[in-house]
C-alpha positions as YAML, in Angstrom:
chain: A
units: angstrom
residues:
- id: 1
  name: MET
  ca: [0.06, -0.26, 0.15]
- id: 2
  name: SER
  ca: [1.29, 3.67, -0.58]
- id: 3
  name: ALA
  ca: [1.86, 5.66, 1.45]
- id: 4
  name: LEU
  ca: [-0.21, 8.60, 1.86]
- id: 5
  name: LEU
  ca: [1.17, 12.32, 0.34]
- id: 6
  name: LEU
  ca: [-0.54, 14.93, 2.10]
- id: 7
  name: PRO
  ca: [-0.16, 18.58, 0.10]
- id: 8
  name: ASN
  ca: [2.50, 19.93, 2.20]
- id: 9
  name: GLU
  ca: [4.66, 16.93, 2.21]
- id: 10
  name: ILE
  ca: [4.75, 17.49, -2.00]
- id: 11
  name: LEU
  ca: [7.66, 19.51, -3.14]
- id: 12
  name: SER
  ca: [7.99, 20.73, -7.01]
- id: 13
  name: MET
  ca: [10.80, 21.67, -8.59]
- id: 14
  name: SER
  ca: [11.10, 23.16, -12.36]
- id: 15
  name: ALA
  ca: [12.10, 21.29, -15.12]
- id: 16
  name: GLN
  ca: [15.10, 23.93, -15.51]
- id: 17
  name: ALA
  ca: [16.43, 23.24, -12.74]
- id: 18
  name: ALA
  ca: [16.11, 19.37, -13.03]
- id: 19
  name: ARG
  ca: [17.68, 19.41, -16.13]
- id: 20
  name: LEU
  ca: [20.83, 21.44, -15.04]
- id: 21
  name: LEU
  ca: [20.75, 19.48, -11.98]
- id: 22
  name: VAL
  ca: [20.80, 16.55, -14.68]
- id: 23
  name: GLU
  ca: [23.44, 17.92, -17.04]
- id: 24
  name: SER
  ca: [25.92, 18.91, -14.14]
- id: 25
  name: GLY
  ca: [25.96, 15.66, -12.91]
- id: 26
  name: ASP
  ca: [26.66, 16.63, -9.50]
- id: 27
  name: GLY
  ca: [25.11, 14.50, -7.00]
- id: 28
  name: ASP
  ca: [25.76, 16.65, -3.89]
- id: 29
  name: GLY
  ca: [24.52, 19.70, -5.44]
- id: 30
  name: ALA
  ca: [21.02, 17.70, -6.13]
- id: 31
  name: LEU
  ca: [20.93, 16.85, -2.35]
- id: 32
  name: LEU
  ca: [21.60, 20.37, -1.30]
- id: 33
  name: TYR
  ca: [18.36, 21.16, -3.71]
- id: 34
  name: LEU
  ca: [16.24, 19.01, -2.77]
- id: 35
  name: ALA
  ca: [16.87, 20.02, 1.29]
- id: 36
  name: LEU
  ca: [16.66, 23.75, 0.53]
- id: 37
  name: LEU
  ca: [12.96, 22.46, -1.34]
- id: 38
  name: GLU
  ca: [12.33, 20.81, 1.99]
- id: 39
  name: ARG
  ca: [13.52, 23.43, 3.99]
- id: 40
  name: GLY
  ca: [11.69, 26.52, 2.34]
- id: 41
  name: GLY
  ca: [14.38, 27.75, 1.14]
- id: 42
  name: ASP
  ca: [16.16, 27.92, 4.43]
- id: 43
  name: PRO
  ca: [19.68, 27.52, 4.06]
- id: 44
  name: ALA
  ca: [20.59, 27.07, 7.66]
- id: 45
  name: GLN
  ca: [18.01, 24.92, 8.60]
- id: 46
  name: ALA
  ca: [18.98, 23.24, 4.98]
- id: 47
  name: ALA
  ca: [22.28, 22.07, 5.66]
- id: 48
  name: ALA
  ca: [21.50, 21.21, 9.60]
- id: 49
  name: ALA
  ca: [19.63, 18.58, 7.76]
- id: 50
  name: LEU
  ca: [22.41, 17.08, 5.64]
- id: 51
  name: ARG
  ca: [24.57, 17.07, 8.75]
- id: 52
  name: TRP
  ca: [27.87, 18.04, 6.26]
- id: 53
  name: GLY
  ca: [31.49, 19.07, 6.84]
- id: 54
  name: GLU
  ca: [31.57, 22.77, 5.40]
- id: 55
  name: GLU
  ca: [34.07, 21.03, 3.03]
- id: 56
  name: ARG
  ca: [31.23, 19.11, 1.52]
- id: 57
  name: LEU
  ca: [29.13, 22.06, 1.93]
- id: 58
  name: ALA
  ca: [30.47, 24.93, 0.35]
- id: 59
  name: PRO
  ca: [31.60, 23.41, -3.14]
- id: 60
  name: ALA
  ca: [27.91, 21.97, -3.83]
- id: 61
  name: TRP
  ca: [27.10, 25.55, -3.21]
- id: 62
  name: ALA
  ca: [29.00, 27.04, -5.12]
- id: 63
  name: ARG
  ca: [28.07, 24.72, -7.37]
- id: 64
  name: LEU
  ca: [24.53, 25.64, -7.11]
- id: 65
  name: SER
  ca: [24.72, 29.32, -6.75]
- id: 66
  name: ALA
  ca: [27.30, 29.02, -10.28]
- id: 67
  name: LEU
  ca: [24.36, 27.43, -12.07]
- id: 68
  name: GLY
  ca: [22.10, 29.92, -10.28]
- id: 69
  name: LEU
  ca: [19.74, 27.54, -8.55]
- id: 70
  name: ALA
  ca: [20.64, 29.08, -4.66]
- id: 71
  name: GLN
  ca: [22.55, 32.26, -3.33]
- id: 72
  name: PRO
  ca: [25.73, 33.07, -3.44]
- id: 73
  name: ARG
  ca: [27.74, 31.12, -1.03]
- id: 74
  name: ASP
  ca: [28.92, 33.47, 1.52]
- id: 75
  name: SER
  ca: [25.45, 34.41, 2.72]
- id: 76
  name: VAL
  ca: [25.14, 31.23, 4.44]
- id: 77
  name: SER
  ca: [27.10, 30.56, 7.75]
- id: 78
  name: ALA
  ca: [29.26, 27.62, 8.00]
- id: 79
  name: PRO
  ca: [29.72, 24.86, 10.23]
- id: 80
  name: VAL
  ca: [31.39, 24.85, 13.52]
- id: 81
  name: PRO
  ca: [33.86, 22.05, 13.77]
- id: 82
  name: ARG
  ca: [33.70, 19.43, 16.28]
- id: 83
  name: GLU
  ca: [36.45, 20.28, 18.72]
- id: 84
  name: ASP
  ca: [37.39, 16.87, 19.99]
- id: 85
  name: SER
  ca: [38.53, 16.32, 15.72]
- id: 86
  name: ARG
  ca: [41.74, 16.46, 16.19]
- id: 87
  name: PRO
  ca: [43.78, 13.56, 15.23]
- id: 88
  name: PRO
  ca: [45.81, 11.36, 17.13]
- id: 89
  name: GLU
  ca: [49.90, 12.08, 18.48]
- id: 90
  name: TYR
  ca: [51.23, 8.25, 16.78]
- id: 91
  name: GLY
  ca: [54.10, 7.73, 18.35]
- id: 92
  name: ARG
  ca: [57.73, 5.92, 16.54]
- id: 93
  name: ALA
  ca: [57.08, 2.59, 18.38]
- id: 94
  name: GLU
  ca: [53.65, 2.86, 16.60]
- id: 95
  name: ILE
  ca: [54.89, 3.35, 13.72]
- id: 96
  name: ALA
  ca: [57.23, 0.47, 13.26]
- id: 97
  name: ALA
  ca: [54.13, -1.68, 14.54]
- id: 98
  name: ALA
  ca: [51.93, -1.15, 11.96]
- id: 99
  name: MET
  ca: [54.82, -1.45, 9.42]
- id: 100
  name: GLU
  ca: [55.32, -4.63, 11.11]
- id: 101
  name: ARG
  ca: [52.25, -6.32, 11.71]
- id: 102
  name: GLU
  ca: [49.84, -4.13, 8.56]
- id: 103
  name: PRO
  ca: [50.78, -5.14, 4.94]
- id: 104
  name: GLY
  ca: [48.69, -2.95, 3.73]
- id: 105
  name: PHE
  ca: [50.32, -0.12, 5.27]
- id: 106
  name: ARG
  ca: [53.55, -1.21, 4.23]
- id: 107
  name: GLY
  ca: [53.16, -1.45, 0.91]
- id: 108
  name: LEU
  ca: [51.76, 1.96, 0.88]
- id: 109
  name: CYS
  ca: [55.08, 3.63, 2.20]
- id: 110
  name: ARG
  ca: [56.60, 2.23, -0.84]
- id: 111
  name: GLU
  ca: [54.16, 3.29, -3.28]
- id: 112
  name: LEU
  ca: [54.55, 6.59, -1.67]
- id: 113
  name: GLU
  ca: [58.05, 6.40, -1.87]
- id: 114
  name: GLY
  ca: [58.61, 5.61, -5.37]
- id: 115
  name: LEU
  ca: [56.34, 8.56, -6.45]
- id: 116
  name: LEU
  ca: [57.61, 11.29, -4.45]
- id: 117
  name: GLY
  ca: [61.22, 10.51, -5.05]
- id: 118
  name: ARG
  ca: [62.54, 10.41, -1.66]
- id: 119
  name: VAL
  ca: [62.41, 8.02, 1.41]
- id: 120
  name: LEU
  ca: [59.42, 9.30, 4.07]
- id: 121
  name: SER
  ca: [61.09, 11.29, 7.62]
- id: 122
  name: ASP
  ca: [59.05, 10.09, 11.10]
- id: 123
  name: SER
  ca: [57.53, 13.11, 10.45]
- id: 124
  name: ASP
  ca: [56.14, 12.26, 6.98]
- id: 125
  name: LEU
  ca: [55.32, 8.77, 8.35]
- id: 126
  name: ARG
  ca: [52.87, 10.20, 10.85]
- id: 127
  name: CYS
  ca: [51.04, 12.17, 8.70]
- id: 128
  name: LEU
  ca: [51.05, 9.22, 6.09]
- id: 129
  name: TYR
  ca: [49.21, 7.14, 8.80]
- id: 130
  name: THR
  ca: [47.16, 9.78, 9.73]
- id: 131
  name: MET
  ca: [45.42, 9.43, 7.02]
- id: 132
  name: TYR
  ca: [45.59, 5.61, 6.62]
- id: 133
  name: ASP
  ca: [44.49, 4.69, 10.37]
- id: 134
  name: TYR
  ca: [42.71, 7.91, 11.61]
- id: 135
  name: LEU
  ca: [40.85, 8.46, 8.34]
- id: 136
  name: ALA
  ca: [40.84, 4.60, 7.48]
- id: 137
  name: LEU
  ca: [40.87, 6.60, 3.54]
- id: 138
  name: PRO
  ca: [41.94, 3.05, 1.91]
- id: 139
  name: ALA
  ca: [45.72, 2.37, 0.47]
- id: 140
  name: GLU
  ca: [44.56, 3.50, -3.27]
- id: 141
  name: VAL
  ca: [42.90, 6.47, -2.49]
- id: 142
  name: ILE
  ca: [45.39, 7.85, -0.55]
- id: 143
  name: LEU
  ca: [48.09, 6.84, -3.73]
- id: 144
  name: LEU
  ca: [45.09, 8.56, -6.25]
- id: 145
  name: LEU
  ca: [45.15, 11.56, -3.92]
- id: 146
  name: ALA
  ca: [48.96, 11.53, -3.63]
- id: 147
  name: GLY
  ca: [49.17, 11.48, -6.72]
- id: 148
  name: TRP
  ca: [47.01, 14.44, -7.55]
- id: 149
  name: CYS
  ca: [48.25, 16.53, -5.06]
- id: 150
  name: VAL
  ca: [52.07, 16.05, -7.17]
- id: 151
  name: ARG
  ca: [50.26, 16.70, -9.50]
- id: 152
  name: ARG
  ca: [48.52, 20.12, -8.56]
- id: 153
  name: ASP
  ca: [52.05, 21.41, -7.19]
- id: 154
  name: ARG
  ca: [53.72, 20.73, -10.41]
- id: 155
  name: ARG
  ca: [51.32, 22.73, -12.73]
- id: 156
  name: GLN
  ca: [50.77, 25.37, -10.46]
- id: 157
  name: LYS
  ca: [54.67, 26.25, -9.64]
- id: 158
  name: ASN
  ca: [55.32, 25.15, -13.56]
- id: 159
  name: ASN
  ca: [58.28, 22.35, -12.40]
- id: 160
  name: PRO
  ca: [57.71, 19.11, -13.23]
- id: 161
  name: ALA
  ca: [59.94, 18.30, -10.57]
- id: 162
  name: ALA
  ca: [57.89, 19.39, -7.89]
- id: 163
  name: SER
  ca: [56.91, 17.29, -4.88]
- id: 164
  name: PRO
  ca: [54.39, 18.14, -2.15]
- id: 165
  name: ARG
  ca: [55.20, 18.30, 1.21]
- id: 166
  name: LEU
  ca: [53.81, 15.58, 3.47]
- id: 167
  name: PRO
  ca: [51.38, 18.03, 5.41]
- id: 168
  name: GLN
  ca: [49.98, 19.28, 2.45]
- id: 169
  name: ILE
  ca: [48.72, 15.71, 1.16]
- id: 170
  name: GLN
  ca: [47.12, 15.10, 5.05]
- id: 171
  name: LYS
  ca: [45.62, 18.59, 4.21]
- id: 172
  name: GLU
  ca: [44.05, 17.64, 1.50]
- id: 173
  name: ALA
  ca: [43.06, 14.47, 2.53]
- id: 174
  name: PHE
  ca: [40.77, 15.44, 5.84]
- id: 175
  name: ARG
  ca: [39.58, 18.10, 3.06]
- id: 176
  name: TRP
  ca: [38.35, 14.22, 0.87]
- id: 177
  name: LYS
  ca: [37.48, 12.77, 3.73]
- id: 178
  name: ARG
  ca: [34.96, 15.62, 4.95]
- id: 179
  name: LEU
  ca: [33.45, 15.97, 1.23]
- id: 180
  name: GLY
  ca: [32.72, 11.93, 1.50]
- id: 181
  name: VAL
  ca: [35.79, 11.23, -1.18]
- id: 182
  name: ASP
  ca: [36.50, 7.98, 0.86]
- id: 183
  name: THR
  ca: [36.31, 5.04, -1.29]
- id: 184
  name: LEU
  ca: [38.18, 4.51, -4.91]
- id: 185
  name: GLU
  ca: [34.81, 4.84, -7.32]
- id: 186
  name: ARG
  ca: [34.03, 8.45, -5.39]
- id: 187
  name: ALA
  ca: [37.86, 9.18, -5.80]
- id: 188
  name: GLU
  ca: [37.88, 9.00, -9.22]
- id: 189
  name: ASP
  ca: [34.88, 9.88, -10.01]
- id: 190
  name: TYR
  ca: [35.93, 13.22, -8.25]
- id: 191
  name: LEU
  ca: [39.32, 13.76, -9.84]
- id: 192
  name: ARG
  ca: [37.77, 13.39, -13.23]
- id: 193
  name: ARG
  ca: [35.59, 16.07, -13.04]
- id: 194
  name: GLU
  ca: [38.90, 18.46, -11.02]
- id: 195
  name: GLU
  ca: [40.91, 17.18, -13.74]
- id: 196
  name: GLN
  ca: [38.17, 18.65, -16.29]
- id: 197
  name: VAL
  ca: [38.45, 21.62, -14.44]
- id: 198
  name: ASP
  ca: [42.12, 21.80, -14.62]
- id: 199
  name: GLY
  ca: [42.53, 20.92, -17.91]
- id: 200
  name: ARG
  ca: [40.37, 24.44, -18.59]
- id: 201
  name: GLU
  ca: [41.71, 26.40, -16.17]
- id: 202
  name: TRP
  ca: [43.87, 28.69, -18.32]
- id: 203
  name: GLU
  ca: [42.09, 28.25, -21.24]
- id: 204
  name: ILE
  ca: [39.13, 29.78, -19.69]
- id: 205
  name: LEU
  ca: [41.12, 32.49, -17.45]
- id: 206
  name: SER
  ca: [42.93, 33.39, -20.49]
- id: 207
  name: SER
  ca: [40.43, 34.49, -22.46]
- id: 208
  name: LEU
  ca: [39.00, 36.06, -19.04]
- id: 209
  name: GLY
  ca: [41.66, 39.34, -20.05]
- id: 210
  name: VAL
  ca: [44.56, 37.19, -17.60]
- id: 211
  name: ALA
  ca: [47.73, 38.03, -18.94]
- id: 212
  name: GLU
  ca: [49.95, 36.07, -16.86]
- id: 213
  name: ARG
  ca: [49.54, 32.64, -16.28]
- id: 214
  name: ARG
  ca: [48.49, 30.78, -12.90]
- id: 215
  name: PRO
  ca: [46.48, 28.99, -10.92]
- id: 216
  name: ALA
  ca: [42.62, 30.41, -10.47]
- id: 217
  name: VAL
  ca: [42.08, 30.93, -6.79]
- id: 218
  name: GLY
  ca: [39.81, 29.91, -4.60]
- id: 219
  name: ARG
  ca: [35.79, 31.57, -6.45]
- id: 220
  name: GLU
  ca: [37.52, 31.60, -9.72]
- id: 221
  name: ARG
  ca: [37.95, 28.56, -9.09]
- id: 222
  name: GLU
  ca: [34.31, 27.56, -8.49]
- id: 223
  name: TYR
  ca: [32.66, 29.86, -11.27]
- id: 224
  name: ILE
  ca: [34.91, 27.69, -13.71]
- id: 225
  name: ALA
  ca: [33.85, 24.55, -12.28]
- id: 226
  name: GLY
  ca: [29.86, 25.75, -12.80]
- id: 227
  name: TRP
  ca: [30.73, 26.55, -16.59]
- id: 228
  name: VAL
  ca: [33.28, 24.00, -17.42]
- id: 229
  name: ASP
  ca: [29.75, 21.18, -15.85]
- id: 230
  name: MET
  ca: [28.06, 23.23, -17.47]
- id: 231
  name: GLY
  ca: [29.50, 22.80, -21.35]
- id: 232
  name: LEU
  ca: [30.34, 26.43, -22.13]
- id: 233
  name: SER
  ca: [32.70, 27.22, -25.06]
- id: 234
  name: VAL
  ca: [35.67, 29.05, -24.42]
- id: 235
  name: GLU
  ca: [34.07, 31.71, -27.31]
- id: 236
  name: LEU
  ca: [30.71, 31.96, -25.57]
- id: 237
  name: ILE
  ca: [32.87, 32.68, -21.97]
- id: 238
  name: ARG
  ca: [35.10, 35.49, -23.54]
- id: 239
  name: MET
  ca: [32.05, 36.44, -25.56]
- id: 240
  name: ALA
  ca: [30.63, 36.96, -21.76]
- id: 241
  name: TYR
  ca: [33.77, 38.47, -20.27]
- id: 242
  name: GLU
  ca: [33.97, 40.99, -23.25]
- id: 243
  name: ARG
  ca: [29.62, 41.97, -22.75]
- id: 244
  name: THR
  ca: [30.92, 42.54, -18.19]
- id: 245
  name: VAL
  ca: [33.96, 44.50, -19.60]
- id: 246
  name: TYR
  ca: [31.54, 46.77, -21.27]
- id: 247
  name: LYS
  ca: [29.15, 47.58, -18.34]
- id: 248
  name: LYS
  ca: [31.32, 46.87, -15.22]
- id: 249
  name: GLY
  ca: [34.21, 48.43, -17.06]
- id: 250
  name: ALA
  ca: [36.04, 45.73, -15.72]
- id: 251
  name: MET
  ca: [35.92, 41.93, -14.82]
- id: 252
  name: ASN
  ca: [33.31, 41.15, -12.72]
- id: 253
  name: TRP
  ca: [33.10, 37.74, -12.00]
- id: 254
  name: PRO
  ca: [29.40, 37.61, -10.72]
- id: 255
  name: TYR
  ca: [27.99, 39.23, -13.73]
- id: 256
  name: ALA
  ca: [29.47, 37.70, -16.26]
- id: 257
  name: ASN
  ca: [28.21, 34.21, -14.48]
- id: 258
  name: LYS
  ca: [25.14, 35.81, -14.59]
- id: 259
  name: ILE
  ca: [25.03, 35.90, -18.19]
- id: 260
  name: LEU
  ca: [26.69, 32.98, -18.68]
- id: 261
  name: GLN
  ca: [23.91, 30.97, -16.84]
- id: 262
  name: SER
  ca: [20.96, 33.40, -18.74]
- id: 263
  name: TRP
  ca: [22.80, 32.75, -21.64]
- id: 264
  name: HIS
  ca: [22.87, 27.96, -20.61]
- id: 265
  name: ALA
  ca: [18.90, 28.27, -19.99]
- id: 266
  name: ALA
  ca: [17.49, 30.59, -22.95]
- id: 267
  name: GLY
  ca: [19.73, 26.85, -24.82]
- id: 268
  name: PHE
  ca: [22.25, 29.29, -26.55]
- id: 269
  name: ARG
  ca: [26.04, 26.98, -26.78]
- id: 270
  name: THR
  ca: [27.33, 29.03, -29.49]
- id: 271
  name: PRO
  ca: [28.42, 33.32, -30.13]
- id: 272
  name: GLN
  ca: [26.32, 33.19, -33.48]
- id: 273
  name: GLN
  ca: [22.94, 31.66, -31.28]
- id: 274
  name: VAL
  ca: [23.54, 34.08, -28.93]
- id: 275
  name: GLU
  ca: [23.90, 36.92, -32.00]
- id: 276
  name: ALA
  ca: [20.66, 35.57, -33.62]
- id: 277
  name: GLY
  ca: [19.06, 35.16, -30.53]
- id: 278
  name: ASP
  ca: [19.74, 39.41, -29.77]
- id: 279
  name: ARG
  ca: [18.35, 40.31, -32.89]
- id: 280
  name: PRO
  ca: [15.29, 42.07, -33.26]
- id: 281
  name: PRO
  ca: [13.14, 40.34, -36.34]
- id: 282
  name: ALA
  ca: [13.45, 41.66, -39.93]
- id: 283
  name: ARG
  ca: [10.63, 44.53, -40.69]
- id: 284
  name: PRO
  ca: [9.25, 44.99, -44.31]
- id: 285
  name: GLY
  ca: [11.34, 47.18, -46.54]
- id: 286
  name: ARG
  ca: [14.36, 46.41, -44.34]
- id: 287
  name: PRO
  ca: [16.95, 44.08, -44.57]
- id: 288
  name: ALA
  ca: [16.82, 40.62, -43.20]
- id: 289
  name: PRO
  ca: [18.58, 39.71, -39.97]
- id: 290
  name: GLY
  ca: [21.45, 37.97, -40.46]
- id: 291
  name: ARG
  ca: [23.11, 40.06, -43.52]
- id: 292
  name: PRO
  ca: [26.52, 42.03, -43.11]
- id: 293
  name: GLN
  ca: [25.34, 45.15, -42.43]
- id: 294
  name: ASP
  ca: [22.96, 43.72, -39.19]
- id: 295
  name: VAL
  ca: [26.07, 41.59, -37.80]
- id: 296
  name: GLN
  ca: [27.24, 44.16, -35.49]
- id: 297
  name: PRO
  ca: [24.36, 45.26, -33.22]
- id: 298
  name: THR
  ca: [23.69, 48.63, -32.45]
- id: 299
  name: GLN
  ca: [25.37, 51.26, -29.49]
- id: 300
  name: GLU
  ca: [21.47, 51.34, -28.55]
- id: 301
  name: ARG
  ca: [20.40, 48.05, -28.78]
- id: 302
  name: ILE
  ca: [23.79, 46.63, -26.54]
- id: 303
  name: ASP
  ca: [22.94, 48.65, -23.95]
- id: 304
  name: LYS
  ca: [19.05, 47.97, -23.98]
- id: 305
  name: ASN
  ca: [20.09, 44.19, -23.55]
- id: 306
  name: ASN
  ca: [22.34, 45.10, -20.92]
- id: 307
  name: SER
  ca: [19.56, 46.83, -19.16]
- id: 308
  name: ARG
  ca: [17.45, 44.14, -19.56]
- id: 309
  name: LEU
  ca: [19.71, 41.84, -17.91]
- id: 310
  name: ASP
  ca: [19.76, 43.77, -14.60]
- id: 311
  name: GLU
  ca: [16.35, 44.03, -14.57]
- id: 312
  name: PHE
  ca: [15.97, 40.21, -14.86]
- id: 313
  name: TRP
  ca: [18.81, 39.16, -12.10]
- id: 314
  name: GLU
  ca: [17.07, 42.04, -10.08]
- id: 315
  name: LYS
  ca: [13.62, 40.05, -10.63]
- id: 316
  name: GLN
  ca: [15.27, 36.95, -10.20]
- id: 317
  name: GLU
  ca: [17.23, 37.87, -6.39]
- id: 318
  name: LYS
  ca: [13.80, 39.41, -5.56]
- id: 319
  name: GLY
  ca: [12.25, 36.24, -5.87]
- id: 320
  name: ARG
  ca: [14.87, 34.26, -4.58]
- id: 321
  name: GLY
  ca: [14.55, 36.35, -1.34]
...
């Protein structure tokens, strides 16, 4: 017998929101969106219902914000960290005993030394055993994590010989644990997505007027990840950048993000589709849109389109409030 659903127990989701969530492939983002719906849009209650740590909540919120399905992350207070989350202080005797009785840990040490190209110190071994014992991450997950940290460190420093320290890897391991990236399948899925963003990060930054090669900072990375999830082309991102600079006088990430969200929601995937969508219908006695004399929009029409965009997003923000 099916359960009786009372009117206030039924949640409604727009088809557009469902499509954006499905296209993003972000399971945590979808769960967070459902929690927001179930809690009447209250960010604090949704975060409390999920019982996630800050490091898992923040990326999910950033993806929803980038998709236009949630308010900016800085409007939500972060959960208070637990005071009893400090890992134990492993001594040399404990590490030696683990090396002797736990072949999985012993093999992990050998593999990590080969990856980093150095012998692990006592301090390194304590960091590694914290990941293995306290965080209970499988050895294969730790190796994937360490390999990703090495690649990221070398990319950011533009040095093929660079190697991160074990405390850096341990810090990232805590973040993975809070995100729920604690199985081989989840780690592989997480790294596929991160490497997609890595592969396009500089391409997108350079299209936004960044002249000197550098890694994206935190908020930039969040926006870029959202655009990669939406499958936006670099040509479309460049076009949004140019319109943002024309309107704001400089690059403004939230404004460019809103432009790209509106184009994605409208189904625009190329600059040509955006231009065609901007053009007014042909009038009798006038050339049809698309002819050479109508390729460049007039300054008056650019101003009008920008004003409409500002008004649209002001209404959207009021509606969400």
